[in-house]
C-alpha positions in Angstrom: 24.7 5.7 20.9 21.0 6.2 20.0 19.9 9.4 18.4 16.5 11.0 17.7 15.0 13.7 15.6 12.1 15.4 17.3 9.5 17.9 16.0 6.4 19.7 17.0 4.0 21.1 14.5 0.6 22.8 14.4 -2.0 21.0 12.2 -5.4 22.3 11.2 -8.0 19.9 12.7 -9.8 19.8 9.4 -6.5 18.6 7.8 -5.6 16.0 10.5 -6.7 13.1 8.3 -4.5 14.3 5.4 -1.7 14.9 7.8 -1.9 11.4 9.2 -1.8 10.0 5.6 1.3 12.0 4.9 2.8 10.9 8.2 2.2 7.2 7.5 3.8 7.6 4.0 6.8 9.5 5.5 7.2 7.0 8.3 7.4 4.1 5.9 10.0 5.9 3.8 12.1 6.7 6.9 11.9 3.2 8.2 12.7 1.7 4.7 15.9 3.8 4.7 16.9 2.5 8.2 15.2 4.5 10.9 14.5 2.3 14.0 11.2 4.0 14.9 8.8 6.7 13.6 6.1 8.0 15.9 3.6 10.9 15.8 1.2 11.9 18.6 -1.7 14.3 18.5 -2.3 16.6 21.5 -4.8 15.3 24.0 -4.0 17.1 27.2 -2.0 20.1 26.2 -2.9 23.5 27.7 -1.4 26.9 27.0 1.1 28.0 29.6 1.9 31.3 31.2 5.5 31.4 29.8 5.9 28.3 27.6 3.8 25.4 26.3 3.4 23.3 23.2 0.6 25.5 21.9 2.7 28.6 22.3 5.8 27.0 20.8 4.0 26.6 17.4 1.8 29.7 17.7 -1.3 27.6 17.7 -4.3 29.2 16.1 -8.0 28.5 16.5 -9.0 25.3 14.8 -5.5 23.7 15.0 -4.0 21.0 17.2 -0.4 20.1 18.2 1.4 17.1 16.8 4.5 15.9 18.6 6.8 13.3 16.9 10.1 11.6 16.9 12.2 9.4 14.7 14.9 7.2 16.3 18.2 6.0 14.8 21.2 3.9 16.0 23.5 6.9 15.9 23.9 10.5 14.7 25.9 9.3 11.7 23.1 6.9 10.8 20.6 9.7 11.1 22.6 11.9 8.8 22.9 9.1 6.2 19.2 8.2 6.4 18.0 11.8 6.2 20.0 12.4 3.1 18.4 9.4 1.5 14.9 10.4 2.7 15.3 14.0 1.3 16.3 12.5 -2.1 13.4 10.0 -2.1 10.9 11.0 -4.9 8.0 9.6 -2.8 8.3 12.6 -0.5 9.0 15.3 -3.1 5.8 17.1 -2.3 7.0 17.9 1.2 9.4 20.5 -0.2 6.7 22.2 -2.3 4.6 23.7 0.4 1.8 21.3 -0.6 1.5 19.9 2.9 -1.4 19.9 5.4 0.4 22.1 8.0 2.4 25.3 8.2 6.0 24.2 7.9 7.2 27.7 9.0 5.9 27.0 12.5 7.5 23.6 12.8 10.0 23.1 15.6 12.6 20.4 15.0 16.0 19.2 16.0 18.3 16.3 16.6 18.9 14.9 20.1 21.5 12.6 21.6 20.5 10.0 24.2 20.7 11.2 27.8 18.7 8.7 29.9 17.1 5.3 29.2 15.5 3.2 31.8 
């Protein structure tokens, strides 16, 4: 059954180009290790809500934008194997050092099982 990792992150607008470069690099690594798809989307029509919203979820600050992304896999088991390989891949070693163009502490992420496909 298909499986996806999803995440939402706040990215400073002045660092969006650097973030996109990191994302392209990360996406290539995930796909080389077997992910079926890697997509990242920048907010275009995302407004603060009264109770919940994408901006509120990442505690968006002035000068930042929201990025919404997912990585798809054939199954949860495949995702677990791929993520173990990705985390050990030296090409992404800087992601664990805090030397990234976003505040990783405000990232929301998780794994999702397929529910509906049309």
